[in-house]
C-alpha positions as CSV (number, residue, x, y, z in Angstrom):
1,M,-2.3,-0.4,59.3
2,G,-4.6,1.1,57.6
3,R,-2.9,4.0,56.8
4,F,-0.7,1.4,55.5
5,F,-3.2,0.0,53.4
6,R,-4.8,3.6,52.4
7,F,-1.3,4.5,51.1
8,A,-0.7,1.1,49.0
9,G,-4.0,1.7,47.4
10,S,-3.0,5.2,46.4
11,V,0.3,4.1,44.8
12,V,-1.0,1.3,43.1
13,L,-4.0,3.7,41.7
14,F,-1.4,6.5,40.9
15,V,0.8,3.8,38.8
16,L,-2.6,2.4,37.0
17,L,-3.2,5.9,36.0
18,G,-0.2,6.7,34.7
19,A,0.0,3.3,32.7
20,A,-3.2,4.6,31.3
21,V,-1.9,7.7,30.3
22,A,0.9,6.1,28.7
23,F,-1.0,3.8,26.9
24,S,-3.7,5.8,26.1
25,A,-4.5,6.2,22.2
26,P,-3.2,9.2,20.1
27,E,-5.3,12.2,19.7
28,R,-7.5,12.0,16.6
29,P,-10.0,14.5,15.5
30,E,-14.1,14.0,15.6
31,T,-15.7,12.8,12.5
32,L,-17.3,16.1,11.2
33,E,-21.2,16.3,12.4
34,L,-23.9,16.2,10.5
35,G,-25.0,20.0,8.9
36,A,-21.7,21.3,10.0
37,D,-20.3,23.2,7.0
38,A,-17.6,21.8,4.8
39,P,-14.5,22.8,6.3
40,D,-12.1,24.6,3.3
41,F,-8.8,23.0,2.1
42,N,-6.1,24.1,-0.1
43,L,-4.5,21.2,-1.4
44,P,-2.1,20.5,-4.3
45,G,-3.7,17.9,-7.2
46,V,-2.3,15.2,-9.4
47,D,-3.2,17.0,-12.0
48,G,-0.7,19.9,-11.0
49,K,-3.4,22.4,-10.1
50,N,-3.9,23.1,-6.4
51,Y,-7.9,23.3,-5.0
52,T,-10.0,24.8,-2.8
53,L,-13.8,24.4,-1.7
54,A,-14.0,27.6,-4.2
55,D,-13.3,25.3,-6.8
56,F,-16.4,23.8,-6.6
57,A,-18.6,26.2,-5.7
58,K,-20.5,26.1,-9.1
59,A,-21.6,22.1,-8.3
60,D,-25.2,22.0,-6.4
61,I,-23.9,19.1,-4.7
62,L,-20.0,18.1,-3.2
63,V,-18.9,14.6,-2.5
64,V,-15.5,14.8,-0.7
65,I,-14.0,11.2,-0.4
66,F,-11.0,10.2,1.6
67,T,-9.1,7.0,0.0
68,A,-5.9,6.1,-0.4
69,N,-3.1,4.0,-2.7
70,H,-2.0,1.5,-0.5
71,C,-5.5,0.2,0.7
72,P,-6.9,-3.1,-0.6
73,T,-10.9,-2.2,0.3
74,A,-9.8,1.5,-1.2
75,Q,-8.8,-0.1,-4.2
76,A,-11.7,-1.8,-4.5
77,Y,-13.8,1.0,-4.5
78,E,-11.7,3.1,-7.2
79,N,-13.9,1.6,-9.9
80,R,-17.1,2.4,-8.2
81,I,-15.8,6.1,-7.5
82,I,-15.3,6.2,-11.4
83,K,-18.4,5.3,-12.0
84,L,-20.3,7.2,-9.5
85,T,-18.1,10.5,-11.4
86,N,-19.6,10.0,-14.4
87,N,-22.9,8.9,-13.3
88,Y,-23.8,12.4,-11.5
89,K,-21.0,14.9,-13.3
90,D,-23.7,16.1,-16.1
91,K,-26.5,16.7,-12.8
92,G,-24.4,19.3,-10.7
93,V,-22.8,16.8,-8.6
94,A,-18.5,17.3,-7.7
95,V,-16.4,14.7,-7.1
96,V,-13.2,15.4,-5.2
97,C,-11.0,12.6,-3.3
98,I,-8.0,13.8,-0.7
99,S,-5.5,11.0,0.2
100,S,-4.5,12.2,3.7
101,N,-1.9,9.2,4.6
102,D,1.2,10.5,5.6
103,P,3.2,8.3,3.4
104,R,6.1,8.4,6.0
105,A,3.4,6.9,8.2
106,V,2.9,3.8,6.0
107,R,5.0,0.3,7.0
108,L,6.5,-2.0,4.4
109,D,4.7,-4.5,5.7
110,E,1.1,-2.7,4.8
111,L,2.3,-2.3,1.1
112,A,1.5,-6.1,0.3
113,W,-1.3,-5.6,-1.6
114,T,-0.2,-2.8,-3.9
115,D,1.8,-1.7,-6.5
116,V,2.2,1.8,-5.3
117,G,2.7,3.5,-2.2
118,D,0.7,6.6,-0.2
119,S,3.6,9.3,-1.5
120,F,2.1,12.6,-4.3
121,D,4.5,10.8,-7.0
122,D,2.4,7.8,-6.5
123,M,-0.5,9.3,-6.7
124,K,0.0,10.6,-9.9
125,I,0.9,7.0,-11.2
126,R,-2.1,5.3,-9.9
127,A,-4.3,8.1,-11.0
128,Q,-2.9,7.7,-14.5
129,D,-2.9,4.1,-14.5
130,K,-6.9,4.1,-13.4
131,G,-7.9,7.5,-15.5
132,F,-9.3,9.1,-12.3
133,N,-11.8,11.7,-13.6
134,F,-12.2,13.3,-10.2
135,P,-9.1,15.7,-9.1
136,Y,-7.4,13.7,-6.8
137,L,-5.6,15.4,-3.4
138,Y,-2.5,15.2,-1.7
139,D,-2.7,16.0,1.8
140,G,-0.5,13.5,3.3
141,D,2.6,16.4,4.6
142,K,0.2,18.1,7.3
143,L,-2.8,16.1,7.6
144,E,-4.9,19.8,7.4
145,A,-8.1,18.2,5.8
146,A,-8.0,14.9,7.7
147,W,-8.1,17.3,11.0
148,A,-10.6,19.6,9.4
149,Y,-13.0,16.4,8.4
150,G,-11.9,13.4,10.4
151,P,-12.2,10.4,8.5
152,V,-12.0,7.2,10.3
153,T,-10.9,5.1,7.1
154,T,-10.0,4.8,3.6
155,P,-12.9,4.9,1.8
156,H,-14.5,7.3,4.3
157,T,-17.4,9.9,2.3
158,F,-18.6,13.3,3.1
159,I,-22.0,14.6,0.9
160,F,-22.6,18.3,1.6
161,D,-25.5,20.1,-0.3
162,K,-25.5,23.3,-2.1
163,A,-25.1,25.6,0.8
164,R,-22.2,22.8,2.0
165,K,-24.2,21.2,4.8
166,L,-23.1,18.3,5.5
167,K,-26.2,15.5,4.5
168,F,-24.5,11.9,4.4
169,V,-21.2,10.8,6.1
170,G,-20.0,7.3,6.2
171,R,-19.6,4.4,3.5
172,I,-19.8,4.7,0.1
173,D,-21.8,1.5,-0.2
174,S,-22.2,-2.1,1.6
175,S,-20.1,-4.4,0.2
176,E,-16.3,-4.3,0.8
177,W,-14.9,-5.9,-2.1
178,R,-17.1,-5.8,-5.1
179,E,-21.0,-4.3,-5.7
180,K,-23.3,-7.4,-5.5
181,P,-27.0,-7.6,-6.4
182,D,-28.4,-6.9,-2.8
183,T,-25.9,-3.9,-2.1
184,I,-26.9,-0.7,-0.5
185,T,-25.8,1.8,-2.5
186,D,-25.7,4.4,0.6
187,A,-23.7,7.5,-1.2
188,S,-25.9,7.3,-4.6
189,N,-29.3,7.3,-2.7
190,A,-27.9,10.4,-1.0
191,I,-27.2,11.7,-4.0
192,K,-30.3,11.2,-5.7
193,A,-32.3,12.1,-2.4
194,L,-30.5,15.6,-2.4
195,L,-31.1,16.0,-6.1
196,A,-35.0,15.6,-5.8
197,G,-35.0,17.9,-3.0
198,E,-35.9,15.1,-0.5
199,E,-34.7,14.3,2.9
200,V,-31.2,12.0,2.8
201,P,-32.6,8.2,3.5
202,V,-29.6,7.3,5.5
203,K,-27.9,10.0,6.7
204,K,-24.7,8.6,8.9
205,T,-23.1,4.8,8.6
206,K,-19.9,3.4,9.6
207,T,-17.2,2.4,7.2
208,F,-15.4,0.0,6.9
209,G,-11.2,0.0,6.0
210,C,-7.3,1.0,6.6
211,S,-7.1,3.3,9.3
212,I,-5.9,6.5,8.5
213,K,-2.1,6.7,8.3
214,W,-1.6,9.7,11.2
215,S,2.0,11.1,11.2
216,D,2.3,10.1,15.0
217,K,3.1,6.1,13.5
218,Q,6.4,7.3,12.1
219,E,7.7,5.4,14.6
220,S,6.3,2.5,14.1
221,V,7.8,2.9,10.9
222,K,11.2,3.3,12.5
223,K,10.7,0.7,14.6
224,E,9.8,-1.8,11.5
225,A,13.4,-0.4,10.0
226,E,15.6,-1.3,13.2
227,S,14.0,-4.9,13.6
228,L,14.6,-5.4,9.9
229,A,18.0,-4.3,9.8
230,A,18.6,-6.6,12.8
231,E,17.4,-9.9,10.7
232,E,20.1,-12.6,9.9
233,V,21.1,-12.6,6.8
234,T,23.2,-16.1,5.2
235,V,24.2,-17.6,2.1
236,K,24.6,-21.1,1.1
237,T,26.8,-22.6,-2.2
238,I,24.4,-23.8,-4.7
239,D,25.1,-26.1,-8.2
240,T,23.3,-26.1,-11.9
241,K,21.0,-28.7,-10.0
242,G,20.2,-26.6,-7.1
243,I,19.1,-23.3,-9.5
244,N,16.9,-25.9,-11.9
245,E,15.4,-27.0,-8.9
246,L,14.6,-23.2,-7.8
247,V,13.8,-22.5,-11.5
248,K,11.4,-25.1,-11.9
249,N,9.3,-23.8,-8.4
250,D,7.5,-26.7,-7.2
251,S,6.9,-24.8,-4.2
252,K,3.7,-22.2,-3.9
253,K,5.2,-19.0,-3.9
254,L,6.0,-16.6,-6.0
255,R,9.7,-16.4,-6.8
256,L,11.7,-13.5,-7.7
257,I,15.2,-14.7,-9.0
258,N,18.0,-12.3,-9.5
259,V,21.5,-13.2,-10.1
260,W,24.3,-10.8,-9.6
261,A,27.7,-10.2,-8.7
262,S,29.8,-7.6,-6.1
263,W,31.8,-6.3,-9.4
264,C,28.6,-5.0,-11.0
265,G,28.1,-1.9,-10.9
266,P,24.0,-2.1,-11.9
267,C,23.6,-5.3,-9.2
268,V,25.0,-2.9,-6.7
269,V,22.8,0.1,-7.5
270,E,19.2,-2.1,-8.2
271,F,20.3,-4.5,-5.3
272,P,18.3,-2.1,-2.4
273,E,14.7,-1.9,-4.6
274,L,15.1,-6.0,-4.7
275,V,15.6,-6.2,-1.1
276,K,12.8,-3.5,-0.5
277,I,10.6,-5.6,-2.6
278,H,11.5,-8.7,-0.7
279,W,10.2,-6.7,2.4
280,I,7.0,-5.8,1.2
281,Y,5.4,-8.9,-0.4
282,R,7.0,-11.7,1.7
283,N,4.2,-10.7,4.2
284,R,1.2,-11.8,1.9
285,K,-0.1,-14.5,3.8
286,T,-2.9,-16.2,1.1
287,T,-0.3,-16.4,-1.5
288,E,3.3,-16.3,-0.5
289,F,6.8,-14.7,-2.3
290,E,9.9,-15.2,-1.7
291,L,13.0,-13.3,-3.5
292,V,15.9,-15.9,-4.4
293,T,19.5,-14.4,-5.0
294,I,22.0,-15.5,-6.5
295,S,25.7,-14.4,-6.8
296,A,27.7,-15.0,-10.0
297,D,31.1,-14.3,-7.9
298,P,33.9,-16.5,-7.9
299,P,33.5,-19.3,-5.3
300,K,37.0,-18.4,-3.7
301,N,34.8,-15.2,-2.7
302,K,32.4,-16.1,-0.6
303,E,33.7,-13.8,2.4
304,G,33.1,-10.7,0.0
305,V,29.5,-12.4,-0.8
306,L,28.3,-12.4,2.6
307,K,29.5,-9.0,3.3
308,F,27.8,-7.6,0.2
309,L,24.5,-9.0,1.5
310,K,24.9,-8.0,4.8
311,R,25.5,-4.6,3.8
312,F,22.2,-4.5,2.1
313,K,20.6,-6.3,4.8
314,A,19.3,-9.0,2.3
315,S,17.7,-11.9,4.6
316,S,16.1,-13.7,1.5
317,N,17.0,-16.8,0.4
318,N,20.8,-16.3,-0.8
319,F,23.1,-18.3,-2.8
320,H,26.6,-18.4,-4.3
321,Y,27.4,-20.2,-7.3
322,N,29.5,-22.8,-6.6
323,S,31.7,-22.9,-9.8
324,D,33.5,-21.0,-12.2
325,N,31.6,-21.7,-15.8
326,M,29.0,-19.1,-16.3
327,Y,27.8,-20.6,-19.5
328,E,26.2,-23.8,-17.3
329,L,25.2,-20.8,-14.7
330,I,23.4,-19.1,-17.7
331,E,21.7,-22.2,-19.2
332,A,20.9,-23.8,-15.3
333,V,19.0,-20.4,-14.9
334,D,17.1,-19.4,-18.3
335,P,18.2,-20.5,-21.7
336,K,16.4,-17.4,-22.6
337,W,19.3,-15.5,-21.0
338,P,21.6,-13.9,-23.0
339,G,24.2,-13.4,-19.9
340,G,24.6,-10.4,-18.9
341,I,23.9,-9.5,-15.5
342,P,22.2,-8.5,-13.3
343,Y,19.3,-10.8,-14.4
344,T,16.3,-11.1,-12.8
345,M,13.2,-13.3,-13.3
346,L,9.6,-13.6,-11.9
347,V,8.6,-17.3,-11.8
348,K,5.3,-18.4,-11.1
349,P,4.5,-21.7,-9.4
350,G,5.0,-24.8,-11.5
351,G,8.0,-22.8,-13.6
352,E,6.4,-20.6,-15.8
353,V,8.9,-17.4,-16.2
354,I,5.8,-14.1,-16.4
355,Y,8.9,-12.1,-16.2
356,R,12.0,-11.3,-17.7
357,Q,15.2,-8.4,-17.1
358,M,18.7,-8.5,-18.0
359,G,20.1,-5.0,-16.9
360,M,18.6,-3.1,-14.3
361,I,15.3,-3.6,-13.2
362,D,12.3,-0.8,-13.0
363,P,11.3,-1.7,-9.8
364,L,7.8,-0.2,-10.5
365,E,7.3,-2.5,-13.2
366,V,8.5,-5.4,-11.2
367,K,5.2,-4.3,-8.3
368,R,3.3,-4.2,-11.1
369,K,3.8,-8.0,-12.2
370,I,3.6,-8.9,-8.9
371,H,0.1,-7.1,-8.2
372,A,-0.8,-8.4,-11.3
373,Y,-0.2,-11.9,-10.7
374,Y,-1.5,-11.8,-7.3
375,S,-5.0,-10.1,-8.4
376,E,-5.5,-12.9,-10.7
377,T,-4.9,-15.4,-8.4
378,L,-7.1,-14.1,-5.7
379,P,-9.9,-16.0,-4.3
380,W,-13.3,-14.6,-5.5
381,W,-14.5,-12.3,-2.3
382,V,-11.5,-10.1,-3.0
383,S,-12.3,-9.3,-6.9
384,Q,-12.6,-6.5,-7.6
385,E,-15.0,-6.5,-10.8
């Protein structure tokens, strides 16, 4: 009996150890230690140049910041990084930002707080929009710089002296969303001390922000895609009165309304982008979003409408206009609409139309409008000013 229990205990231990191996966290690099040499890199910048450590050799101090486009915390620091660069650019300090997120490892539901993702092309858009005054480098394909430096969050700051020894690692400052009177400016304090030839007062801090999107997270993106593809797709009939109610928008949701038809070429081309926008922004919690589609197909083509929606996995709020009178449809949707399709509107709660487009949408323009609306309606603690 004793041998049985010893055997059973061994089995349990083996199972537990196996489970521990199966569910152990993926391997991650250690964050660079104080006093370490700055690892070299060879990365493309949004300005069309490639950068290595040698390109900053003339600088007495090098500030390397790992950041990202999509992360709201990183976005909150963009203006402060620009300010930091301006404050010290004439004092022998070089600032360089690196995006080490694998864009293939970013889920759609993680893009709900941004207008652009973390691809190299998206980085170019963000740099131009914000007027970045520092090199912005892409490390998303191989994450070699990330593995060498070991950032934990975006943003994460590494400050090196003239000999390129690490003298500070951690946060930019103590305020996640906006700089306040009592904000501790750790990065700036470290730079000032190094310029004065003094010891850095605080050499290491924790950081707060979005995690680095390592390539092993691509599996999560794949599972998200499978889950989205499995969502139910339905369509309801609607009359002009119902359309009037949709446009009136007495809900608390920002409502994107699209009128389409299965026989309309531009409608077919743009529809996947509308569905993608739906998948991205519907996940916001503080201010809700929904995509409403209205088919202008003949009422008898109900099966064709549903087939179209299923083809594009449109688990949005879908309607099929129940009449052949297109002019009543036009007036019900928007008296300012001349009548061509596709036709798209972005309607705030209360019915104010903040975007109209007859013909194909520019997805980036729509996302910018959505993001701008959310930036205006965010609570005070999310203010980036």
